[in-house]
All heavy atoms as an XYZ file, in Angstrom:
652
protein
N     165.246     83.004     89.306
C     165.670     84.156     90.089
C     165.012     85.430     89.568
O     164.580     86.261     90.346
C     167.199     84.244     90.038
C     167.751     85.354     90.881
S     167.469     85.009     92.616
C     168.732     85.956     93.330
N     164.969     85.583     88.257
C     164.352     86.776     87.667
C     162.868     86.850     88.012
O     162.334     87.935     88.226
C     164.556     86.788     86.165
N     162.220     85.709     88.069
C     160.802     85.676     88.420
C     160.577     86.180     89.839
O     159.648     86.949     90.096
C     160.254     84.256     88.274
C     158.774     84.065     88.577
C     157.933     84.922     87.645
C     158.397     82.614     88.446
N     161.432     85.796     90.749
C     161.322     86.254     92.138
C     161.524     87.756     92.212
O     160.766     88.463     92.873
C     162.326     85.512     93.039
C     161.952     84.040     93.132
C     162.395     86.147     94.412
C     162.969     83.176     93.834
N     162.519     88.262     91.519
C     162.780     89.698     91.531
C     161.647     90.485     90.898
O     161.274     91.544     91.397
C     164.101     90.005     90.819
C     165.359     89.531     91.526
C     166.585     89.800     90.668
C     165.501     90.201     92.883
N     161.085     89.977     89.829
C     159.983     90.693     89.195
C     158.740     90.683     90.075
O     157.974     91.633     90.091
C     159.675     90.113     87.813
O     159.160     88.814     87.930
N     158.536     89.619     90.826
C     157.391     89.557     91.735
C     157.525     90.581     92.851
O     156.551     91.176     93.282
C     157.251     88.160     92.311
N     158.742     90.786     93.313
C     158.981     91.762     94.372
C     158.813     93.189     93.870
O     158.472     94.081     94.619
C     160.386     91.594     94.952
S     160.588     90.055     95.856
N     159.085     93.405     92.581
C     159.059     94.750     92.025
C     157.664     95.178     91.583
O     157.441     96.344     91.327
C     160.015     94.831     90.845
N     156.728     94.259     91.481
C     155.394     94.575     90.993
C     154.552     95.301     92.019
O     154.886     95.403     93.196
N     153.444     95.822     91.531
C     152.510     96.538     92.398
C     151.953     95.587     93.460
O     151.607     94.445     93.161
C     151.376     97.111     91.570
N     151.861     96.055     94.694
C     151.389     95.209     95.801
C     149.860     95.147     95.864
O     149.234     95.583     96.830
C     151.977     95.903     97.026
C     152.008     97.349     96.641
C     152.339     97.352     95.173
N     149.273     94.598     94.821
C     147.809     94.558     94.712
C     147.185     93.782     95.865
O     146.239     94.259     96.511
C     147.394     93.959     93.351
C     145.885     93.811     93.253
C     147.932     94.808     92.215
N     147.699     92.593     96.148
C     147.120     91.770     97.208
C     147.297     92.412     98.573
O     146.384     92.403     99.401
C     147.734     90.368     97.194
C     147.041     89.415     98.151
C     145.580     89.204     97.786
O     145.268     88.860     96.652
N     144.687     89.392     98.738
N     148.466     92.992     98.826
C     148.720     93.633    100.116
C     147.785     94.821    100.335
O     147.276     95.030    101.432
C     150.176     94.096    100.221
C     151.176     92.971    100.302
C     151.642     92.455     98.943
O     150.997     92.752     97.906
O     152.660     91.731     98.924
N     147.532     95.578     99.268
C     146.608     96.719     99.379
C     145.195     96.231     99.666
O     144.499     96.780    100.521
C     146.641     97.546     98.089
C     147.940     98.294     97.852
S     148.289     99.571     99.079
C     146.973    100.736     98.735
N     144.789     95.185     98.981
C     143.461     94.628     99.204
C     143.314     94.111    100.632
O     142.308     94.380    101.304
C     143.199     93.501     98.207
O     141.949     92.904     98.448
N     144.323     93.401    101.102
C     144.292     92.876    102.468
C     144.197     94.004    103.487
O     143.447     93.909    104.467
C     145.537     92.037    102.752
C     145.572     90.747    101.964
O     144.579     90.330    101.384
N     146.741     90.130    101.931
N     144.947     95.069    103.265
C     144.934     96.206    104.194
C     143.572     96.886    104.190
O     143.028     97.210    105.255
C     146.036     97.200    103.829
N     143.009     97.098    103.009
C     141.678     97.732    102.923
C     140.626     96.889    103.644
O     139.784     97.421    104.374
C     141.275     97.916    101.463
C     141.999     99.030    100.768
C     141.440     99.247     99.362
N     142.337    100.057     98.586
C     143.167     99.581     97.657
N     143.190     98.289     97.375
N     143.956    100.396     97.002
N     140.673     95.587    103.429
C     139.706     94.694    104.075
C     139.879     94.694    105.592
O     138.882     94.678    106.331
C     139.845     93.286    103.526
C     139.378     93.161    102.091
C     139.583     91.771    101.531
O     139.725     90.799    102.260
N     139.595     91.676    100.213
N     141.109     94.730    106.055
C     141.364     94.739    107.499
C     140.869     96.034    108.134
O     140.271     96.011    109.217
C     142.850     94.538    107.785
N     141.093     97.154    107.465
C     140.605     98.439    107.988
C     139.085     98.435    108.029
O     138.476     98.852    109.025
C     141.154     99.623    107.159
C     140.428    100.915    107.499
C     142.657     99.789    107.390
N     138.457     97.960    106.961
C     136.991     97.904    106.934
C     136.449     97.003    108.041
O     135.473     97.348    108.716
C     136.515     97.408    105.568
N     137.088     95.868    108.262
C     136.652     94.958    109.322
C     136.802     95.611    110.691
O     135.929     95.469    111.557
C     137.447     93.654    109.268
N     137.899     96.329    110.889
C     138.109     97.010    112.170
C     137.046     98.083    112.392
O     136.508     98.213    113.496
C     139.506     97.616    112.216
N     136.742     98.827    111.340
C     135.699     99.854    111.456
C     134.357     99.225    111.800
O     133.650     99.698    112.694
C     135.583    100.642    110.153
C     136.752    101.560    109.902
C     136.691    102.260    108.562
O     136.171    101.678    107.575
O     137.184    103.396    108.491
N     134.013     98.159    111.113
C     132.742     97.481    111.358
C     132.712     96.795    112.718
O     131.653     96.603    113.294
C     132.466     96.468    110.254
C     132.216     97.109    108.915
C     132.145     96.105    107.777
O     132.285     94.902    107.973
N     131.936     96.604    106.572
N     133.889     96.459    113.227
C     133.978     95.775    114.511
C     134.005     96.700    115.713
O     134.179     96.239    116.839
N     133.865     97.990    115.475
C     133.799     98.930    116.586
C     135.138     99.485    117.042
O     135.244    100.040    118.132
N     136.148     99.378    116.212
C     137.479     99.852    116.606
C     137.550    101.364    116.746
O     138.388    101.874    117.486
C     138.530     99.374    115.607
N     136.677    102.090    116.068
C     136.697    103.552    116.179
C     136.461    103.990    117.624
O     137.018    104.984    118.078
C     135.649    104.172    115.265
N     135.693    103.217    118.331
C     135.400    103.528    119.735
C     136.383    102.838    120.682
O     136.851    103.434    121.643
C     133.971    103.093    120.057
C     133.494    103.519    121.414
C     132.027    103.193    121.592
C     131.522    103.695    122.926
N     130.099    103.407    123.106
N     136.698    101.590    120.407
C     137.510    100.792    121.328
C     139.007    100.987    121.144
O     139.771    100.865    122.099
C     137.181     99.310    121.165
N     139.438    101.286    119.922
C     140.879    101.400    119.629
C     141.114    102.496    118.595
O     141.644    102.241    117.514
C     141.407    100.064    119.134
N     140.718    103.719    118.914
C     140.802    104.794    117.907
C     142.231    105.097    117.437
O     142.430    105.406    116.263
C     140.176    106.000    118.610
C     140.288    105.702    120.070
C     140.197    104.207    120.189
N     143.210    105.001    118.328
C     144.593    105.291    117.911
C     145.086    104.280    116.886
O     145.691    104.639    115.878
C     145.532    105.316    119.112
C     145.331    106.548    120.004
C     146.292    106.548    121.166
N     145.925    105.451    122.072
C     146.761    104.751    122.819
N     148.038    105.025    122.818
N     146.334    103.781    123.607
N     144.831    103.015    117.139
C     145.288    101.979    116.227
C     144.562    102.069    114.881
O     145.181    101.915    113.831
C     145.079    100.592    116.843
C     145.990    100.288    117.997
C     145.564    100.967    119.299
O     144.452    101.453    119.438
N     146.463    100.996    120.262
N     143.262    102.344    114.933
C     142.500    102.457    113.696
C     142.965    103.663    112.892
O     143.136    103.570    111.669
C     141.000    102.544    113.989
C     140.107    102.637    112.765
C     140.299    101.436    111.842
C     138.650    102.761    113.186
N     143.185    104.772    113.543
C     143.650    105.969    112.840
C     145.024    105.736    112.219
O     145.281    106.143    111.083
C     143.693    107.174    113.787
C     144.076    108.462    113.103
C     143.162    108.852    111.953
O     141.946    108.592    112.012
O     143.677    109.431    110.969
N     145.900    105.068    112.942
C     147.221    104.746    112.398
C     147.087    103.833    111.175
O     147.753    104.044    110.158
C     148.103    104.090    113.457
C     149.496    103.665    113.014
C     150.279    104.838    112.423
C     150.247    103.053    114.197
N     146.218    102.854    111.261
C     145.993    101.955    110.127
C     145.509    102.733    108.910
O     145.978    102.509    107.788
C     144.989    100.869    110.502
N     144.604    103.664    109.118
C     144.080    104.468    108.014
C     145.169    105.357    107.412
O     145.242    105.502    106.180
C     142.907    105.329    108.488
C     141.650    104.540    108.760
C     140.570    105.494    109.222
C     139.257    104.812    109.479
N     138.208    105.768    109.873
N     145.991    105.960    108.266
C     147.086    106.802    107.761
C     148.089    105.976    106.967
O     148.574    106.411    105.911
C     147.779    107.543    108.902
C     146.986    108.768    109.353
C     147.751    109.570    110.369
N     147.514    108.919    111.663
C     148.372    108.851    112.661
N     149.548    109.399    112.572
N     148.065    108.243    113.773
N     148.405    104.793    107.468
C     149.333    103.920    106.749
C     148.744    103.463    105.418
O     149.457    103.390    104.410
C     149.696    102.712    107.609
C     150.646    102.998    108.764
C     150.618    101.857    109.781
C     152.056    103.219    108.242
N     147.460    103.181    105.395
C     146.808    102.777    104.155
C     146.829    103.924    103.151
O     147.101    103.709    101.962
C     145.376    102.318    104.428
C     144.587    101.818    103.228
C     145.305    100.680    102.513
C     143.197    101.388    103.660
N     146.591    105.128    103.610
C     146.649    106.290    102.719
C     148.067    106.499    102.197
O     148.265    106.784    101.019
C     146.158    107.557    103.431
C     146.169    108.777    102.532
C     145.335    108.601    101.277
O     144.179    108.192    101.339
N     145.902    108.890    100.120
N     149.053    106.326    103.064
C     150.449    106.438    102.635
C     150.781    105.364    101.605
O     151.486    105.627    100.621
C     151.380    106.337    103.834
N     150.268    104.171    101.811
C     150.485    103.086    100.865
C     149.860    103.417     99.515
O     150.469    103.184     98.464
C     149.916    101.775    101.407
N     148.665    103.985     99.536
C     147.993    104.354     98.285
C     148.776    105.440     97.553
O     148.938    105.371     96.338
C     146.566    104.824     98.557
C     145.788    105.139     97.295
C     145.616    103.921     96.405
O     145.114    102.901     96.844
N     146.033    104.019     95.152
N     149.274    106.404     98.294
C     150.081    107.465     97.682
C     151.337    106.878     97.050
O     151.685    107.211     95.916
C     150.451    108.532     98.735
O     149.245    109.112     99.238
C     151.332    109.613     98.146
N     152.012    106.003     97.782
C     153.216    105.369     97.249
C     152.882    104.534     96.015
O     153.628    104.539     95.032
C     153.879    104.508     98.325
N     151.767    103.824     96.049
C     151.342    103.028     94.903
C     151.098    103.918     93.689
O     151.545    103.612     92.583
C     150.076    102.241     95.259
C     149.522    101.317     94.189
C     150.509    100.213     93.859
C     148.205    100.721     94.662
N     150.408    105.031     93.908
C     150.127    105.971     92.819
C     151.413    106.532     92.209
O     151.441    106.883     91.031
C     149.258    107.126     93.316
C     147.857    106.683     93.714
O     147.442    105.562     93.327
O     147.179    107.452     94.419
N     152.452    106.621     93.014
C     153.742    107.146     92.565
C     154.694    106.039     92.112
O     155.871    106.289     91.887
C     154.375    107.965     93.685
C     153.566    109.193     94.039
C     154.054    109.907     95.291
O     154.986    109.401     95.969
O     153.500    110.979     95.600
N     154.175    104.816     92.000
C     154.945    103.643     91.562
C     156.114    103.330     92.490
O     157.102    102.737     92.075
C     155.427    103.807     90.118
N     155.994    103.678     93.756
C     156.995    103.304     94.763
C     156.471    102.037     95.444
O     155.972    102.056     96.552
C     157.203    104.446     95.771
C     157.808    105.686     95.139
C     158.081    106.814     96.136
N     156.831    107.355     96.662
C     156.493    107.361     97.965
N     157.295    106.857     98.873
N     155.351    107.882     98.349
N     156.596    100.932     94.733
C     155.942     99.698     95.132
C     156.476     99.093     96.423
O     155.717     98.537     97.207
C     156.002     98.673     94.006
C     155.299     99.140     92.749
C     155.813     98.858     91.504
C     154.108     99.862     92.815
C     155.163     99.280     90.346
C     153.458    100.288     91.673
C     153.991    100.000     90.447
O     153.339    100.413     89.314
N     157.743     99.202     96.650
C     158.318     98.650     97.876
C     157.755     99.381     99.093
O     157.344     98.756    100.077
C     159.844     98.761     97.835
O     160.403     98.270     99.026
N     157.715    100.693     99.019
C     157.157    101.492    100.109
C     155.669    101.211    100.272
O     155.172    101.079    101.400
C     157.393    102.994     99.849
O     158.801    103.217     99.771
C     156.791    103.856    100.945
N     154.971    101.118     99.154
C     153.537    100.827     99.203
C     153.281     99.488     99.888
O     152.387     99.362    100.724
C     152.950    100.824     97.792
N     154.083     98.492     99.544
C     153.932     97.157    100.142
C     154.163     97.211    101.655
O     153.377     96.681    102.434
C     154.903     96.178     99.485
C     154.816     94.756    100.026
C     155.667     93.785     99.236
N     155.027     93.519     97.944
C     155.439     93.994     96.771
N     156.517     94.736     96.698
N     154.789     93.708     95.669
N     155.243     97.875    102.054
C     155.561     97.970    103.484
C     154.458     98.684    104.252
O     154.024     98.224    105.311
C     156.883     98.707    103.676
C     158.093     97.932    103.217
C     159.360     98.767    103.249
O     159.394     99.795    103.966
O     160.317     98.403    102.554
N     153.985     99.809    103.706
C     152.927    100.564    104.386
C     151.618     99.775    104.430
O     150.896     99.821    105.434
C     152.712    101.916    103.710
C     153.841    102.897    103.996
O     154.638    102.653    104.926
O     153.914    103.919    103.284
N     151.314     99.049    103.371
C     150.091     98.252    103.355
C     150.161     97.135    104.399
O     149.182     96.869    105.105
C     149.859     97.660    101.957
N     151.310     96.495    104.506
C     151.475     95.441    105.510
C     151.336     95.999    106.925
O     150.696     95.387    107.786
C     152.818     94.743    105.337
C     152.972     93.894    104.070
C     154.416     93.429    103.901
C     152.022     92.716    104.093
N     151.922     97.164    107.151
C     151.802     97.798    108.472
C     150.367     98.233    108.745
O     149.879     98.114    109.877
C     152.755     98.990    108.575
C     154.233     98.658    108.640
C     155.079     99.925    108.525
C     154.564     97.909    109.926
N     149.689     98.740    107.719
C     148.286     99.150    107.879
C     147.423     97.957    108.279
O     146.590     98.050    109.189
C     147.771     99.767    106.581
N     147.638     96.837    107.614
C     146.880     95.631    107.953
C     147.161     95.200    109.384
O     146.247     94.855    110.134
C     147.225     94.500    106.986
C     146.451     93.231    107.279
C     146.868     92.087    106.363
N     146.181     90.871    106.729
C     146.534     90.066    107.724
N     147.583     90.348    108.471
N     145.840     88.985    107.994
N     148.431     95.243    109.761
C     148.815     94.844    111.113
C     148.124     95.727    112.157
O     147.588     95.223    113.151
C     150.334     94.948    111.249
C     150.876     94.540    112.582
C     152.404     94.660    112.620
O     153.042     95.088    111.664
N     152.977     94.290    113.732
N     148.115     97.029    111.952
C     147.463     97.936    112.905
C     145.952     97.748    112.910
O     145.315     97.815    113.963
C     147.817     99.387    112.589
C     149.230     99.753    112.945
C     149.554     99.566    114.428
O     148.718     99.892    115.297
O     150.663     99.084    114.713
N     145.364     97.503    111.757
C     143.919     97.288    111.692
C     143.529     96.009    112.426
O     142.530     95.984    113.150
C     143.462     97.236    110.236
N     144.320     94.969    112.259
C     144.048     93.710    112.969
C     144.175     93.935    114.472
O     143.354     93.444    115.260
C     144.987     92.585    112.471
C     144.943     91.376    113.390
C     144.634     92.203    111.046
N     145.185     94.689    114.877
C     145.359     94.996    116.297
C     144.142     95.766    116.824
O     143.620     95.460    117.903
C     146.627     95.823    116.500
C     146.961     96.080    117.953
C     148.145     97.011    118.120
C     149.400     96.485    117.475
N     150.564     97.382    117.702
N     143.682     96.741    116.055
C     142.508     97.517    116.464
C     141.278     96.629    116.597
O     140.511     96.752    117.555
C     142.254     98.637    115.449
N     141.100     95.732    115.656
C     139.956     94.816    115.713
C     140.051     93.901    116.923
O     139.063     93.681    117.631
C     139.875     93.993    114.425
C     138.712     93.004    114.353
C     137.373     93.729    114.478
C     138.783     92.212    113.057
N     141.246     93.378    117.184
C     141.427     92.497    118.348
C     141.117     93.250    119.649
O     140.498     92.695    120.550
C     142.837     91.923    118.374
C     143.077     90.894    117.268
C     144.466     90.301    117.313
N     144.769     89.685    118.591
C     144.426     88.449    118.961
N     143.754     87.702    118.120
N     144.762     87.974    120.137
N     141.542     94.488    119.737
C     141.242     95.288    120.932
C     139.733     95.477    121.055
O     139.165     95.318    122.142
C     141.975     96.635    120.889
C     143.479     96.422    121.064
C     141.435     97.583    121.958
C     144.321     97.661    120.795
N     139.075     95.796    119.943
C     137.625     96.029    119.995
C     136.863     94.763    120.358
O     135.759     94.830    120.898
C     137.121     96.594    118.665
O     137.167     95.621    117.653
N     137.461     93.610    120.098
C     136.835     92.343    120.447
C     137.252     91.862    121.835
O     136.855     90.788    122.266
C     137.199     91.273    119.412
C     136.626     91.554    118.046
C     137.130     90.579    117.000
O     138.197     89.988    117.131
N     136.367     90.421    115.942
N     138.078     92.644    122.507
C     138.521     92.281    123.835
C     139.593     91.208    123.845
O     139.828     90.588    124.868
N     140.247     90.991    122.705
C     141.257     89.935    122.599
C     142.678     90.427    122.853
O     143.585     89.630    123.024
C     141.180     89.275    121.232
C     139.846     88.633    120.894
C     139.841     88.149    119.441
C     139.544     87.501    121.850
N     142.862     91.740    122.838
C     144.204     92.298    123.000
C     144.081     93.595    123.793
O     143.532     94.565    123.313
C     144.850     92.587    121.644
C     146.270     93.090    121.755
O     146.748     93.330    122.878
O     146.898     93.266    120.711
N     144.609     93.607    124.990
C     144.559     94.810    125.805
C     145.938     95.420    125.991
O     146.113     96.362    126.742
C     143.931     94.511    127.170
O     144.709     93.537    127.837
N     146.928     94.905    125.287
C     148.306     95.380    125.473
C     148.489     96.815    125.013
O     149.410     97.495    125.453
C     149.282     94.480    124.735
O     149.058     94.534    123.344
N     147.650     97.308    124.135
C     147.803     98.659    123.605
C     146.927     99.688    124.316
O     146.960    100.865    124.000
C     147.495     98.684    122.103
C     148.494     97.903    121.283
C     149.883     98.506    121.322
O     150.004     99.739    121.295
O     150.852     97.735    121.375
N     146.126     99.248    125.231
C     145.240    100.173    125.930
C     145.987    100.914    127.025
O     146.891    100.359    127.660
C     144.053     99.423    126.526
C     143.164     98.686    125.521
C     142.081     97.932    126.264
C     142.568     99.650    124.533
N     145.601    102.145    127.222
C     146.228    102.942    128.279
C     145.826    102.405    129.640
O     144.701    101.938    129.824
C     145.800    104.396    128.140
N     146.725    102.463    130.617
C     146.356    101.993    131.961
C     145.293    102.895    132.568
O     145.214    104.064    132.234
C     147.667    102.079    132.742
C     148.562    102.958    131.934
C     148.088    102.926    130.524
N     144.479    102.333    133.454
C     143.381    103.126    134.049
C     143.875    104.253    134.916
O     144.930    104.333    135.386
C     142.616    102.108    134.886
C     143.413    100.859    134.900
C     144.524    100.996    133.912
């Protein structure tokens, strides 16, 4: 039980890495043009996660990193034409 609790309390290194990689992939995949709102949100969430990490607020950092990754993946899917649910109607 203590091991599980200590794992939850530690720095979210993997989550931060995953979020950074997802944002980079979205940028390289053309999301800045195809899904600018989602990409910008992902970047803001990643920055918030980094700030929380720097302040040792690991739970917040983890949550923001997970959300950043989710938004970056959404942006990439939109740029690839795989997800149009977030696009504004014509």
